[in-house]
N, CA, C and O atoms as a Maestro MAE file, in Angstrom:
{
 s_m_m2io_version
 :::
 2.0.0
}

f_m_ct {
 s_m_title
 :::
 protein
 m_atom[276] {
  # First column is atom index #
  i_m_mmod_type
  r_m_x_coord
  r_m_y_coord
  r_m_z_coord
  i_m_residue_number
  s_m_chain_name
  s_m_pdb_residue_name
  s_m_pdb_atom_name
  i_m_atomic_number
  :::
  1 25 3.607 9.547 7.922 1 A "MET " " N  " 7
  2 3 2.777 8.137 7.702 1 A "MET " " CA " 6
  3 2 1.371 8.387 6.741 1 A "MET " " C  " 6
  4 15 0.606 9.288 7.082 1 A "MET " " O  " 8
  5 25 1.066 7.569 5.549 2 A "SER " " N  " 7
  6 3 0.319 7.929 5.008 2 A "SER " " CA " 6
  7 2 -1.031 8.035 5.274 2 A "SER " " C  " 6
  8 15 -1.408 7.533 6.333 2 A "SER " " O  " 8
  9 25 -1.912 8.611 4.510 3 A "LYS " " N  " 7
  10 3 -3.312 8.307 4.872 3 A "LYS " " CA " 6
  11 2 -4.145 7.355 4.104 3 A "LYS " " C  " 6
  12 15 -5.367 7.377 4.250 3 A "LYS " " O  " 8
  13 25 -3.624 6.589 3.365 4 A "TYR " " N  " 7
  14 3 -4.246 5.744 2.924 4 A "TYR " " CA " 6
  15 2 -4.500 4.598 3.275 4 A "TYR " " C  " 6
  16 15 -3.409 4.205 3.689 4 A "TYR " " O  " 8
  17 25 -5.183 3.816 3.387 5 A "GLU " " N  " 7
  18 3 -5.406 2.355 3.938 5 A "GLU " " CA " 6
  19 2 -4.879 1.312 3.609 5 A "GLU " " C  " 6
  20 15 -5.143 0.957 2.461 5 A "GLU " " O  " 8
  21 25 -4.223 0.672 4.184 6 A "ALA " " N  " 7
  22 3 -3.319 -0.381 3.980 6 A "ALA " " CA " 6
  23 2 -3.730 -1.948 4.622 6 A "ALA " " C  " 6
  24 15 -3.667 -2.381 5.772 6 A "ALA " " O  " 8
  25 25 -4.028 -2.367 3.763 7 A "ILE " " N  " 7
  26 3 -4.744 -4.094 4.091 7 A "ILE " " CA " 6
  27 2 -3.069 -4.728 4.467 7 A "ILE " " C  " 6
  28 15 -2.113 -4.732 3.693 7 A "ILE " " O  " 8
  29 25 -3.104 -5.190 5.775 8 A "ILE " " N  " 7
  30 3 -1.966 -6.327 5.848 8 A "ILE " " CA " 6
  31 2 -2.652 -7.649 6.322 8 A "ILE " " C  " 6
  32 15 -3.605 -7.902 7.060 8 A "ILE " " O  " 8
  33 25 -1.903 -8.272 5.699 9 A "TYR " " N  " 7
  34 3 -2.071 -9.847 5.923 9 A "TYR " " CA " 6
  35 2 -1.188 -10.903 5.966 9 A "TYR " " C  " 6
  36 15 -0.263 -10.720 5.174 9 A "TYR " " O  " 8
  37 25 -1.091 -12.154 6.705 10 A "TRP " " N  " 7
  38 3 -0.044 -12.712 6.255 10 A "TRP " " CA " 6
  39 2 -0.300 -14.075 4.851 10 A "TRP " " C  " 6
  40 15 -1.323 -14.702 4.576 10 A "TRP " " O  " 8
  41 25 1.100 -14.133 4.213 11 A "SER " " N  " 7
  42 3 0.337 -14.892 3.150 11 A "SER " " CA " 6
  43 2 1.658 -16.021 3.404 11 A "SER " " C  " 6
  44 15 2.864 -15.802 3.512 11 A "SER " " O  " 8
  45 25 0.605 -17.755 3.461 12 A "LYS " " N  " 7
  46 3 0.886 -18.740 3.824 12 A "LYS " " CA " 6
  47 2 1.901 -19.058 2.783 12 A "LYS " " C  " 6
  48 15 2.985 -19.568 3.067 12 A "LYS " " O  " 8
  49 25 1.457 -18.686 1.317 13 A "ASP " " N  " 7
  50 3 2.357 -18.541 0.245 13 A "ASP " " CA " 6
  51 2 3.481 -18.366 -0.067 13 A "ASP " " C  " 6
  52 15 4.323 -19.093 -0.594 13 A "ASP " " O  " 8
  53 25 3.482 -16.902 0.435 14 A "ASP " " N  " 7
  54 3 5.007 -16.330 0.526 14 A "ASP " " CA " 6
  55 2 5.927 -16.500 1.650 14 A "ASP " " C  " 6
  56 15 7.156 -16.426 1.648 14 A "ASP " " O  " 8
  57 25 4.800 -16.834 2.992 15 A "GLN " " N  " 7
  58 3 6.184 -16.957 4.251 15 A "GLN " " CA " 6
  59 2 6.138 -15.422 4.422 15 A "GLN " " C  " 6
  60 15 7.251 -15.011 4.753 15 A "GLN " " O  " 8
  61 25 5.066 -14.274 4.287 16 A "ALA " " N  " 7
  62 3 5.393 -12.937 4.592 16 A "ALA " " CA " 6
  63 2 4.434 -12.279 4.831 16 A "ALA " " C  " 6
  64 15 3.383 -12.806 4.468 16 A "ALA " " O  " 8
  65 25 4.329 -11.120 5.400 17 A "PHE " " N  " 7
  66 3 3.158 -10.393 5.737 17 A "PHE " " CA " 6
  67 2 2.979 -9.691 4.604 17 A "PHE " " C  " 6
  68 15 3.948 -8.977 4.349 17 A "PHE " " O  " 8
  69 25 1.884 -9.617 3.647 18 A "ILE " " N  " 7
  70 3 1.856 -8.701 2.768 18 A "ILE " " CA " 6
  71 2 0.759 -7.337 2.860 18 A "ILE " " C  " 6
  72 15 -0.373 -7.499 3.316 18 A "ILE " " O  " 8
  73 25 1.286 -5.863 2.326 19 A "ALA " " N  " 7
  74 3 0.480 -4.934 2.758 19 A "ALA " " CA " 6
  75 2 0.308 -4.573 1.289 19 A "ALA " " C  " 6
  76 15 1.239 -4.367 0.510 19 A "ALA " " O  " 8
  77 25 -0.831 -4.527 1.035 20 A "GLU " " N  " 7
  78 3 -1.684 -4.189 -0.013 20 A "GLU " " CA " 6
  79 2 -2.477 -2.565 -0.319 20 A "GLU " " C  " 6
  80 15 -3.695 -2.723 -0.230 20 A "GLU " " O  " 8
  81 25 -2.237 -1.593 -0.535 21 A "VAL " " N  " 7
  82 3 -3.224 -0.192 -0.944 21 A "VAL " " CA " 6
  83 2 -4.438 -0.235 -2.030 21 A "VAL " " C  " 6
  84 15 -4.376 0.174 -3.189 21 A "VAL " " O  " 8
  85 25 -5.445 -0.768 -1.443 22 A "PRO " " N  " 7
  86 3 -6.446 -1.091 -2.608 22 A "PRO " " CA " 6
  87 2 -6.734 0.347 -3.370 22 A "PRO " " C  " 6
  88 15 -7.093 0.371 -4.547 22 A "PRO " " O  " 8
  89 25 -6.506 1.768 -2.438 23 A "GLU " " N  " 7
  90 3 -6.793 3.059 -3.424 23 A "GLU " " CA " 6
  91 2 -5.838 3.687 -4.593 23 A "GLU " " C  " 6
  92 15 -6.024 4.572 -5.428 23 A "GLU " " O  " 8
  93 25 -4.568 2.710 -4.237 24 A "LEU " " N  " 7
  94 3 -3.538 2.887 -5.542 24 A "LEU " " CA " 6
  95 2 -3.311 1.478 -6.211 24 A "LEU " " C  " 6
  96 15 -2.556 0.646 -5.707 24 A "LEU " " O  " 8
  97 25 -3.994 1.268 -7.350 25 A "ALA " " N  " 7
  98 3 -3.565 0.063 -8.200 25 A "ALA " " CA " 6
  99 2 -2.330 0.142 -8.322 25 A "ALA " " C  " 6
  100 15 -1.502 0.920 -8.796 25 A "ALA " " O  " 8
  101 25 -2.386 -1.425 -7.471 26 A "GLY " " N  " 7
  102 3 -0.655 -2.308 -8.208 26 A "GLY " " CA " 6
  103 2 0.096 -2.117 -6.754 26 A "GLY " " C  " 6
  104 15 0.733 -3.101 -6.378 26 A "GLY " " O  " 8
  105 25 0.094 -0.972 -5.902 27 A "CYS " " N  " 7
  106 3 0.555 -0.539 -4.887 27 A "CYS " " CA " 6
  107 2 0.767 -1.611 -3.914 27 A "CYS " " C  " 6
  108 15 -0.238 -1.791 -3.228 27 A "CYS " " O  " 8
  109 25 1.711 -2.351 -3.642 28 A "ALA " " N  " 7
  110 3 1.796 -3.226 -2.221 28 A "ALA " " CA " 6
  111 2 3.210 -3.862 -2.194 28 A "ALA " " C  " 6
  112 15 4.007 -4.086 -3.105 28 A "ALA " " O  " 8
  113 25 3.279 -4.133 -0.553 29 A "ALA " " N  " 7
  114 3 4.449 -4.828 -0.450 29 A "ALA " " CA " 6
  115 2 4.805 -5.785 0.715 29 A "ALA " " C  " 6
  116 15 3.927 -6.230 1.455 29 A "ALA " " O  " 8
  117 25 5.862 -6.030 0.830 30 A "ASP " " N  " 7
  118 3 5.870 -7.597 1.764 30 A "ASP " " CA " 6
  119 2 7.035 -7.330 3.182 30 A "ASP " " C  " 6
  120 15 7.635 -6.258 3.260 30 A "ASP " " O  " 8
  121 25 7.174 -8.086 3.901 31 A "GLY " " N  " 7
  122 3 7.898 -7.767 4.893 31 A "GLY " " CA " 6
  123 2 7.860 -9.275 5.714 31 A "GLY " " C  " 6
  124 15 6.863 -9.995 5.670 31 A "GLY " " O  " 8
  125 25 9.112 -9.639 6.472 32 A "ALA " " N  " 7
  126 3 9.009 -10.618 7.541 32 A "ALA " " CA " 6
  127 2 7.966 -10.747 8.835 32 A "ALA " " C  " 6
  128 15 7.408 -11.761 9.255 32 A "ALA " " O  " 8
  129 25 7.890 -9.337 9.340 33 A "THR " " N  " 7
  130 3 7.162 -9.133 10.178 33 A "THR " " CA " 6
  131 2 6.071 -8.140 9.813 33 A "THR " " C  " 6
  132 15 6.178 -7.624 8.701 33 A "THR " " O  " 8
  133 25 4.949 -7.758 10.640 34 A "TYR " " N  " 7
  134 3 3.742 -6.652 9.954 34 A "TYR " " CA " 6
  135 2 4.450 -5.602 10.032 34 A "TYR " " C  " 6
  136 15 4.478 -4.863 9.048 34 A "TYR " " O  " 8
  137 25 5.115 -5.302 11.076 35 A "GLN " " N  " 7
  138 3 5.875 -3.771 11.201 35 A "GLN " " CA " 6
  139 2 6.707 -3.471 10.102 35 A "GLN " " C  " 6
  140 15 6.785 -2.300 9.731 35 A "GLN " " O  " 8
  141 25 7.384 -4.424 9.487 36 A "GLU " " N  " 7
  142 3 8.274 -4.471 8.421 36 A "GLU " " CA " 6
  143 2 7.214 -4.204 7.210 36 A "GLU " " C  " 6
  144 15 7.521 -3.400 6.330 36 A "GLU " " O  " 8
  145 25 6.179 -4.769 7.180 37 A "ALA " " N  " 7
  146 3 5.407 -4.815 5.665 37 A "ALA " " CA " 6
  147 2 4.752 -3.129 5.622 37 A "ALA " " C  " 6
  148 15 4.480 -2.497 4.601 37 A "ALA " " O  " 8
  149 25 4.635 -2.742 6.807 38 A "LEU " " N  " 7
  150 3 3.974 -1.600 6.821 38 A "LEU " " CA " 6
  151 2 4.683 -0.376 6.460 38 A "LEU " " C  " 6
  152 15 4.228 0.555 5.795 38 A "LEU " " O  " 8
  153 25 6.205 -0.510 7.129 39 A "ALA " " N  " 7
  154 3 6.947 0.337 6.751 39 A "ALA " " CA " 6
  155 2 7.396 0.298 5.296 39 A "ALA " " C  " 6
  156 15 7.643 1.296 4.619 39 A "ALA " " O  " 8
  157 25 7.480 -1.078 4.859 40 A "ASN " " N  " 7
  158 3 7.427 -0.958 3.335 40 A "ASN " " CA " 6
  159 2 6.591 -0.789 2.203 40 A "ASN " " C  " 6
  160 15 6.868 -0.653 1.012 40 A "ASN " " O  " 8
  161 25 5.464 -0.825 2.840 41 A "VAL " " N  " 7
  162 3 4.440 -0.011 2.006 41 A "VAL " " CA " 6
  163 2 4.262 1.259 1.955 41 A "VAL " " C  " 6
  164 15 3.961 1.775 0.879 41 A "VAL " " O  " 8
  165 25 4.404 1.973 3.038 42 A "GLU " " N  " 7
  166 3 4.653 3.628 3.135 42 A "GLU " " CA " 6
  167 2 5.795 3.973 2.310 42 A "GLU " " C  " 6
  168 15 5.648 4.911 1.527 42 A "GLU " " O  " 8
  169 25 6.907 3.370 2.355 43 A "THR " " N  " 7
  170 3 7.836 3.578 1.263 43 A "THR " " CA " 6
  171 2 7.142 3.204 -0.596 43 A "THR " " C  " 6
  172 15 7.329 3.850 -1.627 43 A "THR " " O  " 8
  173 25 6.519 2.213 -0.416 44 A "VAL " " N  " 7
  174 3 5.890 2.037 -1.930 44 A "VAL " " CA " 6
  175 2 5.043 3.483 -2.175 44 A "VAL " " C  " 6
  176 15 5.333 4.349 -3.000 44 A "VAL " " O  " 8
  177 25 3.970 3.494 -1.269 45 A "ILE " " N  " 7
  178 3 3.331 4.452 -1.541 45 A "ILE " " CA " 6
  179 2 3.767 5.845 -1.872 45 A "ILE " " C  " 6
  180 15 3.135 6.513 -2.691 45 A "ILE " " O  " 8
  181 25 4.801 6.292 -1.275 46 A "ARG " " N  " 7
  182 3 5.509 7.410 -1.585 46 A "ARG " " CA " 6
  183 2 6.482 7.092 -3.173 46 A "ARG " " C  " 6
  184 15 6.316 7.975 -4.014 46 A "ARG " " O  " 8
  185 25 7.005 6.455 -3.401 47 A "LYS " " N  " 7
  186 3 7.229 5.839 -4.654 47 A "LYS " " CA " 6
  187 2 6.145 5.751 -5.629 47 A "LYS " " C  " 6
  188 15 6.236 6.086 -6.810 47 A "LYS " " O  " 8
  189 25 5.051 5.248 -5.012 48 A "TRP " " N  " 7
  190 3 3.794 5.257 -6.852 48 A "TRP " " CA " 6
  191 2 3.633 6.778 -6.783 48 A "TRP " " C  " 6
  192 15 3.924 7.313 -7.852 48 A "TRP " " O  " 8
  193 25 3.291 7.529 -5.923 49 A "ILE " " N  " 7
  194 3 2.698 8.804 -6.008 49 A "ILE " " CA " 6
  195 2 3.645 9.390 -6.565 49 A "ILE " " C  " 6
  196 15 3.220 10.232 -7.356 49 A "ILE " " O  " 8
  197 25 5.102 9.320 -6.506 50 A "ALA " " N  " 7
  198 3 6.298 10.200 -7.274 50 A "ALA " " CA " 6
  199 2 6.060 9.473 -8.694 50 A "ALA " " C  " 6
  200 15 6.005 10.348 -9.558 50 A "ALA " " O  " 8
  201 25 5.936 8.483 -9.117 51 A "THR " " N  " 7
  202 3 5.830 7.733 -10.287 51 A "THR " " CA " 6
  203 2 4.631 8.228 -11.141 51 A "THR " " C  " 6
  204 15 4.712 8.405 -12.357 51 A "THR " " O  " 8
  205 25 3.318 8.474 -10.273 52 A "ALA " " N  " 7
  206 3 2.247 9.111 -11.078 52 A "ALA " " CA " 6
  207 2 2.411 10.289 -11.426 52 A "ALA " " C  " 6
  208 15 1.815 10.676 -12.431 52 A "ALA " " O  " 8
  209 25 3.261 11.187 -10.698 53 A "LYS " " N  " 7
  210 3 3.174 12.692 -10.681 53 A "LYS " " CA " 6
  211 2 4.419 12.783 -11.882 53 A "LYS " " C  " 6
  212 15 4.309 13.692 -12.705 53 A "LYS " " O  " 8
  213 25 5.415 11.996 -11.968 54 A "GLU " " N  " 7
  214 3 6.480 12.112 -13.047 54 A "GLU " " CA " 6
  215 2 5.946 11.808 -14.287 54 A "GLU " " C  " 6
  216 15 6.541 12.148 -15.310 54 A "GLU " " O  " 8
  217 25 4.272 10.857 -14.342 55 A "LEU " " N  " 7
  218 3 3.445 10.465 -15.563 55 A "LEU " " CA " 6
  219 2 2.598 11.256 -16.223 55 A "LEU " " C  " 6
  220 15 2.222 11.175 -17.393 55 A "LEU " " O  " 8
  221 25 2.236 12.277 -15.123 56 A "GLY " " N  " 7
  222 3 0.764 13.165 -15.290 56 A "GLY " " CA " 6
  223 2 -0.030 12.393 -14.742 56 A "GLY " " C  " 6
  224 15 -1.091 12.994 -14.568 56 A "GLY " " O  " 8
  225 25 -0.084 11.181 -14.309 57 A "ARG " " N  " 7
  226 3 -1.300 10.731 -13.834 57 A "ARG " " CA " 6
  227 2 -2.056 10.737 -12.713 57 A "ARG " " C  " 6
  228 15 -1.431 10.722 -11.652 57 A "ARG " " O  " 8
  229 25 -3.136 10.754 -12.672 58 A "PRO " " N  " 7
  230 3 -4.064 11.071 -11.415 58 A "PRO " " CA " 6
  231 2 -3.516 10.754 -9.938 58 A "PRO " " C  " 6
  232 15 -2.612 9.930 -10.078 58 A "PRO " " O  " 8
  233 25 -3.629 10.960 -9.046 59 A "ILE " " N  " 7
  234 3 -3.667 10.412 -7.839 59 A "ILE " " CA " 6
  235 2 -4.511 10.633 -7.310 59 A "ILE " " C  " 6
  236 15 -4.804 11.827 -7.248 59 A "ILE " " O  " 8
  237 25 -5.451 9.586 -6.579 60 A "PRO " " N  " 7
  238 3 -6.560 9.679 -5.720 60 A "PRO " " CA " 6
  239 2 -6.320 10.241 -4.449 60 A "PRO " " C  " 6
  240 15 -5.373 9.987 -3.704 60 A "PRO " " O  " 8
  241 25 -7.322 11.082 -4.246 61 A "GLU " " N  " 7
  242 3 -7.444 11.185 -2.500 61 A "GLU " " CA " 6
  243 2 -7.587 10.387 -1.647 61 A "GLU " " C  " 6
  244 15 -8.585 9.689 -1.822 61 A "GLU " " O  " 8
  245 25 -6.890 10.118 -0.572 62 A "PRO " " N  " 7
  246 3 -7.084 9.050 0.341 62 A "PRO " " CA " 6
  247 2 -8.373 8.856 0.933 62 A "PRO " " C  " 6
  248 15 -8.663 9.734 1.746 62 A "PRO " " O  " 8
  249 25 -8.931 8.273 0.822 63 A "LYS " " N  " 7
  250 3 -10.443 7.835 1.449 63 A "LYS " " CA " 6
  251 2 -10.679 7.398 2.978 63 A "LYS " " C  " 6
  252 15 -11.808 7.342 3.465 63 A "LYS " " O  " 8
  253 25 -9.599 7.119 3.631 64 A "GLY " " N  " 7
  254 3 -9.708 6.409 4.711 64 A "GLY " " CA " 6
  255 2 -10.396 5.038 4.686 64 A "GLY " " C  " 6
  256 15 -10.622 4.600 3.558 64 A "GLY " " O  " 8
  257 25 -10.770 4.278 5.739 65 A "ARG " " N  " 7
  258 3 -11.069 3.174 5.713 65 A "ARG " " CA " 6
  259 2 -12.245 2.930 4.997 65 A "ARG " " C  " 6
  260 15 -13.352 3.447 5.151 65 A "ARG " " O  " 8
  261 25 -11.835 1.983 4.100 66 A "LEU " " N  " 7
  262 3 -12.948 1.733 2.972 66 A "LEU " " CA " 6
  263 2 -14.328 0.558 3.916 66 A "LEU " " C  " 6
  264 15 -14.156 -0.174 4.891 66 A "LEU " " O  " 8
  265 25 -15.323 0.767 3.283 67 A "ALA " " N  " 7
  266 3 -16.445 0.131 3.988 67 A "ALA " " CA " 6
  267 2 -17.046 -0.828 2.587 67 A "ALA " " C  " 6
  268 15 -17.229 -0.389 1.451 67 A "ALA " " O  " 8
  269 25 -17.311 -2.461 3.142 68 A "PHE " " N  " 7
  270 3 -17.735 -2.996 1.492 68 A "PHE " " CA " 6
  271 2 -18.961 -3.574 2.568 68 A "PHE " " C  " 6
  272 15 -18.974 -3.874 3.761 68 A "PHE " " O  " 8
  273 25 -19.997 -3.555 1.439 69 A "ALA " " N  " 7
  274 3 -21.282 -4.163 1.606 69 A "ALA " " CA " 6
  275 2 -21.809 -5.586 1.874 69 A "ALA " " C  " 6
  276 15 -23.020 -5.788 1.968 69 A "ALA " " O  " 8
  :::
 }
 m_bond[275] {
  # First column is bond index #
  i_m_from
  i_m_to
  i_m_order
  :::
  1 1 2 1
  2 2 3 1
  3 3 4 2
  4 3 5 1
  5 5 6 1
  6 6 7 1
  7 7 8 2
  8 7 9 1
  9 9 10 1
  10 10 11 1
  11 11 12 2
  12 11 13 1
  13 13 14 1
  14 14 15 1
  15 15 16 2
  16 15 17 1
  17 17 18 1
  18 18 19 1
  19 19 20 2
  20 19 21 1
  21 21 22 1
  22 22 23 1
  23 23 24 2
  24 23 25 1
  25 25 26 1
  26 26 27 1
  27 27 28 2
  28 27 29 1
  29 29 30 1
  30 30 31 1
  31 31 32 2
  32 31 33 1
  33 33 34 1
  34 34 35 1
  35 35 36 2
  36 35 37 1
  37 37 38 1
  38 38 39 1
  39 39 40 2
  40 39 41 1
  41 41 42 1
  42 42 43 1
  43 43 44 2
  44 43 45 1
  45 45 46 1
  46 46 47 1
  47 47 48 2
  48 47 49 1
  49 49 50 1
  50 50 51 1
  51 51 52 2
  52 51 53 1
  53 53 54 1
  54 54 55 1
  55 55 56 2
  56 55 57 1
  57 57 58 1
  58 58 59 1
  59 59 60 2
  60 59 61 1
  61 61 62 1
  62 62 63 1
  63 63 64 2
  64 63 65 1
  65 65 66 1
  66 66 67 1
  67 67 68 2
  68 67 69 1
  69 69 70 1
  70 70 71 1
  71 71 72 2
  72 71 73 1
  73 73 74 1
  74 74 75 1
  75 75 76 2
  76 75 77 1
  77 77 78 1
  78 78 79 1
  79 79 80 2
  80 79 81 1
  81 81 82 1
  82 82 83 1
  83 83 84 2
  84 83 85 1
  85 85 86 1
  86 86 87 1
  87 87 88 2
  88 87 89 1
  89 89 90 1
  90 90 91 1
  91 91 92 2
  92 91 93 1
  93 93 94 1
  94 94 95 1
  95 95 96 2
  96 95 97 1
  97 97 98 1
  98 98 99 1
  99 99 100 2
  100 99 101 1
  101 101 102 1
  102 102 103 1
  103 103 104 2
  104 103 105 1
  105 105 106 1
  106 106 107 1
  107 107 108 2
  108 107 109 1
  109 109 110 1
  110 110 111 1
  111 111 112 2
  112 111 113 1
  113 113 114 1
  114 114 115 1
  115 115 116 2
  116 115 117 1
  117 117 118 1
  118 118 119 1
  119 119 120 2
  120 119 121 1
  121 121 122 1
  122 122 123 1
  123 123 124 2
  124 123 125 1
  125 125 126 1
  126 126 127 1
  127 127 128 2
  128 127 129 1
  129 129 130 1
  130 130 131 1
  131 131 132 2
  132 131 133 1
  133 133 134 1
  134 134 135 1
  135 135 136 2
  136 135 137 1
  137 137 138 1
  138 138 139 1
  139 139 140 2
  140 139 141 1
  141 141 142 1
  142 142 143 1
  143 143 144 2
  144 143 145 1
  145 145 146 1
  146 146 147 1
  147 147 148 2
  148 147 149 1
  149 149 150 1
  150 150 151 1
  151 151 152 2
  152 151 153 1
  153 153 154 1
  154 154 155 1
  155 155 156 2
  156 155 157 1
  157 157 158 1
  158 158 159 1
  159 159 160 2
  160 159 161 1
  161 161 162 1
  162 162 163 1
  163 163 164 2
  164 163 165 1
  165 165 166 1
  166 166 167 1
  167 167 168 2
  168 167 169 1
  169 169 170 1
  170 170 171 1
  171 171 172 2
  172 171 173 1
  173 173 174 1
  174 174 175 1
  175 175 176 2
  176 175 177 1
  177 177 178 1
  178 178 179 1
  179 179 180 2
  180 179 181 1
  181 181 182 1
  182 182 183 1
  183 183 184 2
  184 183 185 1
  185 185 186 1
  186 186 187 1
  187 187 188 2
  188 187 189 1
  189 189 190 1
  190 190 191 1
  191 191 192 2
  192 191 193 1
  193 193 194 1
  194 194 195 1
  195 195 196 2
  196 195 197 1
  197 197 198 1
  198 198 199 1
  199 199 200 2
  200 199 201 1
  201 201 202 1
  202 202 203 1
  203 203 204 2
  204 203 205 1
  205 205 206 1
  206 206 207 1
  207 207 208 2
  208 207 209 1
  209 209 210 1
  210 210 211 1
  211 211 212 2
  212 211 213 1
  213 213 214 1
  214 214 215 1
  215 215 216 2
  216 215 217 1
  217 217 218 1
  218 218 219 1
  219 219 220 2
  220 219 221 1
  221 221 222 1
  222 222 223 1
  223 223 224 2
  224 223 225 1
  225 225 226 1
  226 226 227 1
  227 227 228 2
  228 227 229 1
  229 229 230 1
  230 230 231 1
  231 231 232 2
  232 231 233 1
  233 233 234 1
  234 234 235 1
  235 235 236 2
  236 235 237 1
  237 237 238 1
  238 238 239 1
  239 239 240 2
  240 239 241 1
  241 241 242 1
  242 242 243 1
  243 243 244 2
  244 243 245 1
  245 245 246 1
  246 246 247 1
  247 247 248 2
  248 247 249 1
  249 249 250 1
  250 250 251 1
  251 251 252 2
  252 251 253 1
  253 253 254 1
  254 254 255 1
  255 255 256 2
  256 255 257 1
  257 257 258 1
  258 258 259 1
  259 259 260 2
  260 259 261 1
  261 261 262 1
  262 262 263 1
  263 263 264 2
  264 263 265 1
  265 265 266 1
  266 266 267 1
  267 267 268 2
  268 267 269 1
  269 269 270 1
  270 270 271 1
  271 271 272 2
  272 271 273 1
  273 273 274 1
  274 274 275 1
  275 275 276 2
  :::
 }
}
């Protein structure tokens, strides 16, 4: 399991759960269930990191839970 924070919420417009990873720009997935969205975003995180490595782009270190003021 990834150490990146994933925010999962229900999207009424999409009729699906959406999982977003704020620390990895554009990294998101969806699923019919909460568990499916989480599993899908784990796959997308691995692919995001692999692509960043291939392109020589920096990969942010996981910060854990984000805090907003």
